[in-house]
N, C-alpha and C positions, 0 to 999 in steps of 0.2 A: 504494500500500500504506500509506503513512504516513497518508493521509486516513482509511482504513478503521480503523486502530488508534486514531487520535485520536477518531473517532466512537465506537468501542468504549469508550474511556476515559470519554467524556461519558455514554454510556448506563449504564455500570457505576456511575459516580459518582451519577447520578440514582437508580438502583436502590438503592444503599447508603443514600442520604439518605432514601429512602422506607421501607426495612425495617430499617435499622440492624443489619444482619447482618455480624459481623466477618469472616466467610468471604469477603466481597466485596473486602476490602482486598488480599489477595494477587492476586486476579484483576485488580483495578484497576492494581496495580503491574506485573503481567505485561504488560498492554496498553501501559502507559506506557513500559516498558523496550523493548518491541518497536518502538514508534514511534520512540524515540530511537535504537535500534540501526539501524533502516532509514534514519533521517535521516543518521546519521554514515557509514553504509556498511560493508560487510563487510571492507574492507581497512584500515579505521581501527582502531587499538587500542581506542579508546573504543567503537566500534561493536561489536566483539567482546565487550567487557566488558558492554555493555548487553544483548546477546543471552544471555550467561551469566547475568546477573542475572534475566532473564526466565525462563530455565530453572529457576533456583533458586526463583523465586516459584511456578512451576508445581508443583515438588516440595513446597513448603510447603502449597500448596492441596490437593494430594493427601493429605498427612498430616492436614490439618484435616478432610477429607471422609471419611477412612477410619474405619470403626467401631472402637471400642476392642476390643482382643483380650482374651479371658478365658483364664485358666489352664486347662490340661487337667485334667480329673478332678474 
């Protein structure tokens, strides 16, 4: 699993350098935190913290991808 997430980090970094899209950065961080979390293990406190950080990066990415809401009426 760690190898998959590291490969995803590299591919996302290359894509970010190609298009310079700021929405790639939370995705890059998400993959990096997942790789670190799996490397540390689920029973390690740092591993749990890295998985939490990955979840927060996912929520940030969701907020960045959501269209702006317009007021009713």
